[in-house]
C-alpha positions as CSV (number, residue, x, y, z in Angstrom):
1,M,16.1,29.5,-86.6
2,V,16.1,26.9,-83.8
3,Q,15.1,28.4,-80.5
4,E,17.5,27.7,-77.6
5,P,16.1,26.1,-74.5
6,Q,15.3,28.6,-71.8
7,T,16.9,28.4,-68.3
8,V,15.0,29.4,-65.2
9,T,16.8,32.2,-63.4
10,E,17.2,32.6,-59.7
11,T,14.4,35.2,-59.5
12,E,12.1,32.9,-61.5
13,K,12.5,30.0,-59.2
14,P,9.5,29.0,-57.1
15,K,9.2,30.8,-53.8
16,K,10.3,28.6,-50.9
17,R,7.5,27.3,-48.7
18,G,7.9,27.1,-44.9
19,L,7.7,23.6,-43.4
20,A,6.1,24.9,-40.2
21,H,2.9,26.8,-40.0
22,M,1.6,29.6,-37.8
23,A,0.2,28.5,-34.4
24,G,-3.3,27.3,-34.7
25,T,-3.2,26.9,-38.6
26,P,-3.7,23.3,-39.6
27,L,-1.1,21.8,-41.9
28,K,-2.3,20.5,-45.3
29,P,-1.5,17.0,-46.4
30,K,1.7,16.6,-48.5
31,K,-0.1,14.7,-51.3
32,K,-3.7,15.2,-52.5
33,K,-4.8,12.2,-54.5
34,R,-7.7,13.8,-56.2
35,W,-5.5,16.6,-57.7
36,I,-3.1,13.9,-58.7
37,L,-5.7,12.0,-60.7
38,L,-7.2,15.2,-62.2
39,L,-3.8,16.5,-63.5
40,V,-2.8,13.0,-64.7
41,V,-5.9,12.9,-66.9
42,L,-5.4,16.5,-68.2
43,V,-1.8,16.0,-69.1
44,A,-2.4,12.6,-70.7
45,A,-5.3,14.0,-72.7
46,A,-3.2,17.0,-73.9
47,L,-0.4,14.7,-75.1
48,L,-2.9,12.3,-76.7
49,L,-4.5,15.1,-78.6
50,R,-1.1,16.4,-79.8
51,R,-0.2,12.9,-81.2
52,C,-3.7,12.3,-82.6
53,F,-3.7,15.4,-84.7
54,G,-0.2,14.9,-85.9
55,G,1.2,18.0,-84.4
56,K,4.9,18.1,-83.8
57,A,6.2,19.0,-80.3
58,G,7.7,22.5,-80.3
59,P,11.2,23.2,-79.1
60,V,11.9,23.7,-75.3
61,G,10.8,27.2,-74.6
62,G,8.7,27.4,-77.7
63,G,5.3,26.6,-76.2
64,S,6.4,23.4,-74.5
65,L,5.7,22.7,-70.8
66,Y,9.4,22.0,-70.3
67,Q,12.0,24.4,-69.1
68,N,15.8,24.2,-69.1
69,A,18.3,24.5,-66.2
70,V,21.9,23.9,-65.7
71,A,23.3,21.8,-62.9
72,E,25.4,24.0,-60.6
73,R,27.4,24.0,-57.4
74,G,25.9,25.8,-54.4
75,D,24.6,25.4,-50.9
76,I,21.4,23.9,-49.6
77,H,19.9,24.8,-46.3
78,V,17.0,22.7,-45.0
79,T,14.9,24.8,-42.6
80,L,11.6,24.8,-40.8
81,S,9.8,28.1,-40.7
82,G,6.7,29.5,-39.2
83,S,5.1,32.5,-37.3
84,G,3.6,33.1,-33.9
85,A,3.0,35.6,-31.2
86,L,5.4,36.2,-28.3
87,Q,4.5,35.4,-24.7
88,P,6.2,36.4,-21.5
89,A,8.1,33.8,-19.5
90,D,5.3,33.7,-17.0
91,S,2.2,35.9,-16.4
92,Y,-0.3,36.2,-13.6
93,T,-3.4,38.1,-13.1
94,V,-3.8,38.8,-9.4
95,T,-7.4,38.2,-8.1
96,T,-8.9,38.1,-4.6
97,L,-11.4,36.0,-2.7
98,T,-12.3,38.7,-0.3
99,S,-13.9,42.1,-0.3
100,G,-13.5,45.4,1.5
101,E,-11.7,48.7,1.4
102,I,-8.0,48.7,0.2
103,L,-6.0,50.3,2.9
104,E,-2.5,50.1,1.2
105,D,-1.0,49.5,-2.2
106,G,2.8,49.4,-2.3
107,F,3.5,49.5,-6.0
108,E,2.8,51.3,-9.3
109,E,2.3,50.2,-12.9
110,G,5.7,49.4,-14.4
111,D,7.3,48.5,-11.1
112,I,9.3,45.3,-10.8
113,V,8.0,43.3,-7.9
114,E,9.5,40.2,-6.1
115,K,7.7,36.9,-5.4
116,D,5.6,37.2,-2.2
117,Q,6.0,41.0,-2.1
118,I,3.0,42.6,-0.5
119,L,0.8,44.3,-3.1
120,Y,-2.4,45.2,-1.2
121,K,-3.7,45.3,2.4
122,V,-7.5,45.1,2.8
123,D,-9.5,46.2,5.8
124,S,-10.2,43.0,7.9
125,A,-12.1,44.5,10.8
126,D,-15.2,42.4,10.1
127,L,-13.1,39.2,10.0
128,A,-11.7,39.9,13.5
129,T,-15.1,39.4,15.0
130,S,-15.6,36.2,13.2
131,I,-12.2,34.9,14.4
132,E,-13.1,35.8,18.1
133,R,-16.4,33.8,17.8
134,A,-14.6,30.9,16.3
135,E,-12.0,30.9,19.1
136,L,-14.9,30.9,21.7
137,A,-16.6,28.0,20.0
138,L,-13.3,26.1,20.0
139,G,-12.9,26.6,23.7
140,Q,-16.4,25.3,24.4
141,S,-15.8,22.2,22.3
142,Q,-12.5,21.5,24.0
143,T,-14.2,21.6,27.4
144,N,-17.0,19.4,26.3
145,Y,-14.6,16.8,24.8
146,Q,-12.6,16.7,28.1
147,R,-15.7,16.0,30.1
148,R,-16.7,13.2,27.8
149,Q,-13.2,11.8,28.0
150,E,-13.5,11.8,31.8
151,D,-16.8,10.0,31.5
152,L,-15.1,7.4,29.4
153,S,-12.3,7.1,31.9
154,D,-14.9,6.6,34.7
155,L,-16.0,3.4,33.0
156,N,-12.9,1.9,34.5
157,V,-14.1,1.1,38.1
158,K,-11.4,2.1,40.5
159,A,-10.5,1.3,44.1
160,P,-11.5,4.3,46.4
161,A,-8.7,3.4,48.8
162,A,-5.8,1.0,49.1
163,G,-6.6,-2.4,50.5
164,T,-7.5,-6.0,49.6
165,V,-10.3,-7.0,47.2
166,T,-12.4,-9.2,49.4
167,E,-15.2,-9.7,47.0
168,L,-16.0,-9.3,43.3
169,L,-19.7,-9.4,42.6
170,V,-19.7,-9.4,38.8
171,E,-18.0,-11.4,35.9
172,A,-16.9,-10.4,32.4
173,G,-19.9,-10.1,30.1
174,D,-22.4,-9.2,32.8
175,Q,-24.8,-6.3,32.2
176,I,-24.8,-3.8,35.1
177,N,-26.6,-0.6,36.0
178,A,-25.2,2.7,37.3
179,G,-24.9,2.5,41.2
180,E,-24.9,-1.3,41.3
181,T,-22.4,-2.8,43.8
182,V,-19.6,-4.6,41.9
183,A,-16.8,-5.2,44.5
184,R,-15.7,-4.7,48.1
185,V,-12.3,-3.4,49.1
186,V,-10.9,-3.7,52.7
187,D,-7.8,-2.2,54.2
188,R,-6.4,-5.1,56.2
189,D,-3.1,-3.5,56.9
190,T,-4.6,-1.0,59.4
191,M,-7.0,-2.2,62.2
192,T,-9.0,-0.1,64.7
193,L,-10.0,-1.1,68.2
194,V,-12.6,0.8,70.2
195,L,-12.3,0.2,73.9
196,P,-14.1,1.6,77.0
197,F,-12.0,3.4,79.6
198,P,-13.1,4.8,82.9
199,A,-14.4,8.3,82.2
200,D,-12.0,9.9,84.7
201,D,-9.1,8.0,83.1
202,A,-10.2,8.8,79.6
203,A,-10.2,12.5,80.4
204,N,-6.5,12.2,80.9
205,I,-5.8,10.4,77.5
206,S,-5.1,12.4,74.4
207,V,-4.9,11.7,70.7
208,G,-1.5,10.5,69.5
209,Q,-0.6,8.7,72.7
210,S,0.9,5.3,72.4
211,A,-1.1,2.3,73.5
212,Q,-0.2,-1.3,74.4
213,V,-2.7,-3.8,72.9
214,T,-3.0,-7.4,74.1
215,L,-4.6,-10.0,71.9
216,E,-6.9,-12.3,73.8
217,G,-6.2,-16.0,73.4
218,T,-2.5,-15.6,72.5
219,F,-1.7,-12.8,74.9
220,E,0.5,-11.2,72.2
221,T,1.1,-7.5,72.5
222,V,1.2,-5.0,69.6
223,S,1.8,-1.3,69.7
224,G,-1.0,1.1,68.7
225,T,-1.8,4.8,68.6
226,V,-4.8,6.7,70.1
227,T,-6.7,8.3,67.2
228,K,-9.8,9.4,69.0
229,V,-11.1,10.0,72.5
230,S,-14.9,10.2,72.9
231,G,-16.2,13.2,74.9
232,A,-19.5,11.5,75.8
233,D,-19.9,9.3,78.9
234,Q,-21.6,5.9,78.7
235,V,-23.0,3.9,81.6
236,L,-22.3,0.2,81.6
237,P,-23.9,-2.4,83.8
238,G,-22.9,-2.0,87.4
239,N,-23.1,1.8,87.0
240,R,-19.7,2.0,85.5
241,I,-19.2,5.3,83.7
242,V,-16.9,5.0,80.7
243,R,-15.7,6.8,77.6
244,N,-14.7,5.1,74.3
245,V,-11.0,5.4,73.1
246,T,-10.1,4.5,69.5
247,I,-6.7,2.9,68.9
248,Q,-5.2,2.2,65.5
249,V,-2.9,-0.8,65.1
250,Q,-0.8,-1.9,62.1
251,N,-1.8,-5.5,61.3
252,P,1.1,-7.8,61.8
253,G,-0.8,-10.2,59.6
254,A,-2.8,-12.4,62.0
255,I,-5.4,-9.9,63.1
256,T,-8.9,-10.1,61.6
257,N,-12.2,-8.5,62.4
258,E,-12.9,-11.5,64.6
259,T,-9.9,-10.9,66.9
260,S,-10.6,-9.3,70.3
261,A,-8.1,-7.4,72.5
262,T,-7.6,-5.2,75.5
263,A,-5.3,-2.2,75.8
264,T,-3.6,0.2,78.2
265,V,-2.6,3.8,77.6
266,G,0.1,4.8,80.1
267,D,-1.2,3.9,83.5
268,Y,-4.8,3.6,82.4
269,A,-6.4,0.3,81.4
270,C,-9.6,-0.4,79.6
271,T,-12.5,-1.9,81.4
272,A,-13.4,-4.6,78.7
273,A,-12.2,-6.3,75.6
274,A,-13.5,-5.5,72.1
275,L,-13.2,-6.9,68.5
276,F,-10.9,-5.3,65.9
277,A,-12.4,-3.6,62.8
278,Y,-10.9,-2.8,59.5
279,E,-9.8,0.8,59.0
280,N,-11.3,1.1,55.6
281,E,-14.0,-1.3,54.2
282,T,-15.5,0.2,51.0
283,V,-18.4,-0.9,48.8
284,V,-17.5,-0.2,45.1
285,T,-20.4,0.7,42.8
286,A,-20.6,1.1,38.9
287,P,-20.4,4.7,37.7
288,A,-22.5,4.0,34.5
289,S,-24.6,1.3,32.9
290,G,-23.0,-1.1,30.4
291,D,-21.4,-4.4,30.0
292,V,-18.4,-5.7,32.1
293,A,-15.7,-5.9,29.5
294,A,-13.0,-7.4,31.8
295,L,-12.0,-8.0,35.4
296,L,-8.7,-6.4,36.0
297,V,-7.9,-7.9,39.5
298,R,-8.8,-11.1,41.4
299,E,-10.4,-11.5,44.8
300,G,-7.7,-11.4,47.5
301,A,-5.5,-9.1,45.5
302,H,-4.0,-6.0,47.2
303,V,-4.7,-2.8,45.3
304,A,-3.6,0.8,45.6
305,K,-5.9,3.7,45.7
306,D,-7.5,4.6,42.3
307,Q,-6.3,1.3,40.8
308,A,-8.7,-0.1,38.2
309,L,-10.7,-3.1,39.3
310,L,-12.8,-3.8,36.2
311,S,-13.7,-2.1,32.9
312,I,-17.1,-1.3,31.5
313,Q,-18.2,-0.9,27.9
314,S,-20.9,1.7,27.4
315,S,-22.1,2.5,23.8
316,S,-23.8,5.6,25.0
317,V,-20.7,7.1,26.6
318,S,-18.5,6.1,23.6
319,D,-21.0,7.8,21.3
320,Q,-20.9,10.9,23.4
321,V,-17.1,10.9,23.2
322,Q,-17.1,10.5,19.5
323,N,-19.7,13.2,19.0
324,A,-17.7,15.5,21.2
325,Y,-14.5,14.8,19.2
326,I,-16.3,15.6,15.9
327,S,-17.6,18.9,17.3
328,L,-14.1,19.7,18.5
329,R,-12.6,19.1,15.0
330,D,-15.3,21.1,13.4
331,A,-14.5,24.0,15.7
332,Q,-10.8,23.7,14.9
333,I,-11.4,23.6,11.2
334,A,-13.7,26.6,11.4
335,L,-11.0,28.6,13.2
336,E,-8.3,27.6,10.8
337,N,-10.5,28.7,7.9
338,Q,-10.9,32.1,9.5
339,Y,-7.2,32.4,9.9
340,D,-6.8,31.4,6.2
341,R,-9.3,34.1,5.3
342,L,-7.2,36.6,7.2
343,E,-4.3,35.8,4.9
344,D,-6.5,36.8,2.0
345,Y,-6.6,40.3,3.3
346,T,-2.9,40.7,2.7
347,I,-2.4,40.2,-1.1
348,K,1.1,39.2,-2.3
349,S,2.7,38.8,-5.7
350,P,2.7,35.2,-6.8
351,I,5.7,35.6,-9.1
352,Q,8.6,37.9,-9.8
353,G,8.0,40.3,-12.7
354,T,6.9,43.6,-14.0
355,V,3.4,45.1,-13.2
356,V,1.9,45.7,-16.7
357,E,-1.5,46.7,-15.5
358,K,-2.9,48.0,-12.1
359,V,-6.7,48.1,-11.8
360,Y,-7.2,48.8,-8.1
361,K,-5.5,51.3,-5.8
362,A,-5.6,52.3,-2.1
363,G,-9.0,53.7,-1.1
364,D,-10.9,51.6,-3.7
365,T,-13.6,49.2,-2.5
366,L,-12.6,45.7,-3.5
367,E,-15.1,43.0,-4.7
368,S,-14.4,39.3,-4.4
369,G,-13.2,37.7,-7.6
370,K,-12.1,40.9,-9.3
371,A,-8.7,41.2,-11.1
372,L,-6.4,43.6,-9.2
373,C,-3.3,43.8,-11.4
374,T,-1.4,41.8,-14.0
375,I,2.3,40.8,-13.7
376,Y,4.6,39.7,-16.5
377,D,7.9,37.8,-16.0
378,L,10.0,39.4,-18.7
379,R,13.3,37.6,-18.0
380,Y,12.8,35.9,-21.4
381,L,10.0,35.5,-24.0
382,T,8.5,32.4,-25.5
383,M,6.5,31.4,-28.6
384,T,4.8,28.2,-29.8
385,L,5.0,26.7,-33.2
386,Y,2.8,23.8,-34.4
387,I,5.0,21.5,-36.4
388,D,3.7,18.9,-38.9
389,E,4.1,15.2,-38.0
390,L,6.4,14.7,-41.0
391,D,8.8,17.3,-39.7
392,I,8.6,16.9,-35.9
393,G,11.3,14.2,-35.9
394,K,13.8,16.7,-37.4
395,L,13.8,18.9,-34.3
396,Q,16.0,18.5,-31.2
397,L,16.0,20.3,-27.9
398,G,18.5,23.2,-27.9
399,Q,18.4,23.8,-31.7
400,P,19.0,27.5,-32.5
401,V,16.2,29.5,-34.0
402,Q,16.5,32.8,-36.0
403,I,13.7,35.2,-35.3
404,T,12.6,38.4,-37.1
405,A,9.7,40.7,-36.5
406,D,7.9,43.1,-39.0
407,A,7.7,45.6,-36.1
408,L,11.5,45.6,-35.8
409,P,12.9,45.7,-39.4
410,G,16.5,44.9,-39.8
411,Q,16.9,43.2,-36.4
412,T,17.4,39.5,-35.9
413,F,17.1,37.6,-32.6
414,T,18.2,34.2,-31.5
415,G,16.1,31.7,-29.7
416,K,16.3,28.0,-29.0
417,V,14.0,25.0,-28.9
418,T,13.1,24.3,-25.2
419,T,10.1,21.9,-25.4
420,I,9.0,19.4,-28.0
421,S,5.6,18.1,-26.9
422,I,4.4,14.6,-27.8
423,K,0.8,15.6,-27.4
424,G,-0.3,16.2,-30.9
425,T,-3.6,17.7,-32.3
426,T,-5.2,16.1,-35.4
427,T,-7.2,18.3,-37.7
428,N,-8.5,17.1,-41.1
429,G,-6.2,14.1,-41.0
430,V,-3.1,16.1,-40.3
431,T,-1.4,16.0,-36.9
432,T,0.7,18.8,-35.5
433,Y,2.8,19.0,-32.4
434,P,3.5,22.2,-30.3
435,V,7.1,23.2,-30.0
436,T,8.2,25.9,-27.5
437,I,10.9,28.4,-28.5
438,R,12.6,30.6,-25.8
439,I,14.3,33.9,-26.5
440,D,16.7,34.7,-23.6
441,E,17.8,38.1,-25.0
442,P,14.6,39.6,-26.4
443,G,16.0,43.1,-26.8
444,D,13.2,45.3,-28.2
445,L,10.8,42.4,-28.6
446,L,7.6,42.7,-26.6
447,P,4.9,40.2,-25.5
448,G,2.2,40.0,-28.1
449,M,4.4,40.8,-31.1
450,N,4.0,38.6,-34.1
451,V,7.4,37.2,-35.3
452,D,8.7,34.8,-38.0
453,C,11.2,32.1,-37.1
454,E,13.4,29.8,-39.0
455,I,15.0,26.6,-37.7
456,D,18.1,25.3,-39.5
457,I,17.6,21.6,-39.7
458,S,20.7,20.7,-41.9
459,H,22.8,22.2,-44.6
460,V,25.4,21.2,-47.2
461,T,27.9,23.5,-49.0
462,D,29.4,23.4,-52.5
463,V,27.4,20.5,-53.7
464,V,25.9,19.8,-57.2
465,R,22.3,21.0,-57.2
466,I,19.3,21.2,-59.5
467,P,15.8,22.5,-59.1
468,A,13.8,20.1,-56.9
469,G,11.1,19.7,-59.5
470,A,13.6,18.3,-62.0
471,V,13.8,14.9,-60.3
472,A,11.3,12.5,-61.8
473,R,9.8,9.4,-60.2
474,G,12.5,6.7,-59.7
475,D,15.1,9.4,-59.2
476,Q,15.6,10.2,-62.9
477,V,16.4,13.5,-64.6
478,L,16.1,14.6,-68.2
479,V,19.6,15.4,-69.3
480,L,20.8,16.9,-72.6
481,T,22.8,14.1,-74.3
482,G,22.4,14.8,-78.0
483,E,21.5,17.6,-80.5
484,N,18.9,20.0,-79.2
485,T,16.8,21.1,-82.2
486,G,14.4,23.1,-80.0
487,G,11.5,20.8,-80.7
488,M,10.0,17.6,-79.3
489,D,11.0,14.0,-80.2
490,E,7.9,12.4,-81.7
491,A,9.1,8.9,-80.8
492,T,9.6,9.6,-77.1
493,G,7.4,12.7,-76.5
494,L,10.5,14.3,-74.8
495,P,12.4,17.4,-75.7
496,A,14.8,16.7,-78.6
497,G,18.2,15.7,-77.5
498,F,17.2,14.9,-73.9
499,T,17.3,11.5,-72.2
500,Y,16.4,10.3,-68.7
501,K,19.4,9.4,-66.5
502,D,19.5,7.8,-63.1
503,V,20.7,10.0,-60.4
504,T,21.4,9.7,-56.6
505,V,19.8,12.5,-54.6
506,G,20.8,14.0,-51.3
507,V,19.2,16.6,-49.2
508,S,16.5,19.0,-50.4
509,D,15.1,22.3,-49.1
510,G,12.1,22.2,-51.3
511,D,13.7,24.5,-54.0
512,W,16.9,22.7,-54.6
513,V,17.9,19.0,-54.4
514,E,21.4,17.7,-54.0
515,I,22.7,15.3,-56.7
516,T,25.5,13.1,-55.4
517,S,26.0,11.1,-58.7
518,G,24.6,10.9,-62.3
519,I,25.0,14.6,-63.2
520,E,28.0,16.9,-63.3
521,P,28.1,20.7,-62.9
522,G,27.2,22.4,-66.2
523,D,24.9,19.6,-67.5
524,T,21.7,20.9,-69.1
525,I,18.5,19.4,-67.8
526,A,14.8,19.8,-68.8
527,Y,11.8,19.7,-66.5
528,I,8.3,21.1,-66.0
529,P,8.7,23.8,-63.4
530,T,6.7,23.7,-60.2
531,S,3.7,25.9,-60.0
532,D,3.8,28.3,-57.1
533,D,0.0,28.2,-56.8
534,N,-0.6,24.5,-57.2
535,N,2.9,23.3,-56.3
536,F,3.0,20.5,-58.9
537,F,5.8,19.0,-61.0
538,F,6.0,16.6,-63.9
539,M,7.2,13.2,-62.7
540,G,8.6,11.4,-65.8
541,G,8.6,12.1,-69.5
542,G,5.9,12.1,-72.2
543,P,4.5,9.0,-73.8
544,G,7.1,6.4,-73.9
545,G,9.2,8.1,-71.3
546,P,9.6,7.2,-67.6
547,G,6.5,7.9,-65.6
548,G,4.1,7.6,-68.5
549,G,3.4,11.3,-68.5
550,Q,2.0,11.4,-65.0
551,V,1.8,14.6,-63.0
552,V,2.2,14.5,-59.2
553,V,0.8,17.3,-57.0
554,V,2.6,18.3,-53.8
555,G,0.5,20.0,-51.1
């Protein structure tokens, strides 16, 4: 009796393999050439031995490698799958850079804390002394810098009083020493006249009285004011006893220190004429040694009090100013650092979240660098999958992800792809890319749980499909077209009644492949089923058939 070809049932179909792998597990290459060569040789040798010894091929299902299947209508879902561990949206282990006794802790394990909420307060008494010292050092540095700035300002030689620059004794580029005379300034606007008056008359003259001054030679008169009356008598030739009276006159412009004059004060007249003198005649000296950088006025110029006459460059003074500034900045930075340290004694939450671990409490002595507590942001959970380079292009941001966990049987959760990194990692010639999945409604899921996920890449419904291993190289399929005797056709090396037909394939999920033309629903096909262990399938027929009896291994 002829044995009918066997059909692989749904439960006998090869188990579907995920296209994504658990995080950290390198993906294996899709094709392994050494296995291909080995299996080609083995299959070819087996067929050759069969033919050499004259053995006839048995019927499909009667010891043959071939199995039968029927083209059917159904759905095909193309997915990527993998596993990974869940992580919180954000996590932070709070540590400290300071040490001391914890005075306050305002939270407990399991509490939800806000960003910048105060967690601990640490005793800062020792730091207060350091801050006070830093403040004193800063004050001293500021005083020293101000003094050096004044020294630098003194390098500009200034007029001690208003007047006319009658003489400049240096030029730009000259080297001068401290105390050296550099200029003379005379107040020509105000002149003084010291005249002798009879002692008895002088006793009746007082400071502030008006005087009438007569210039000799021109006999012009100008008004003056008595500014001083001497209390000492002087004896002039002829036994004349006099006292000197000083009169101040505003220079109308023609009076010099070579002009002589007489004066009367009320009814009293002087006994002799005298020469005018300038009210202020000052010798200006250099305050420091250095080089004359520039003359700021010219001889004959009228200057105000404290007006700069010339500038001096002094490398020593400039260096002192620079050093004082550096010391000031050091003191400022030192104080700022102390204030920054003070902030370390008040420890705040860096993120919003739930306290999952509390290590230190009020009253404990804190050591620098120790972990105080751990905070998880549980608003959502994330996981990372490492996707093979052949599959990474199939993903898009926002794609939905179905998630299950062995710890929560019967429950399904939904996530979405939020990050597709382009920074791949290559291991043993295979490159994978990290993909982040976010679960906004985690439900009973917890950080650290291991979960399985499946990403629906594409799917088709109500299409003609056959087992994926039934498609030979060149998109050909063995289809029953004649009488099936249950044996092998010695001429072709193929199952009796089967012939290769060209087909057009569509999508495939690794188990099933869509056939868009060449096969109709109900057609019987023959193929060598895929091994679940080695994942190989026969590409082509036996001797004389398409593919030359080669076997291709899929990794």
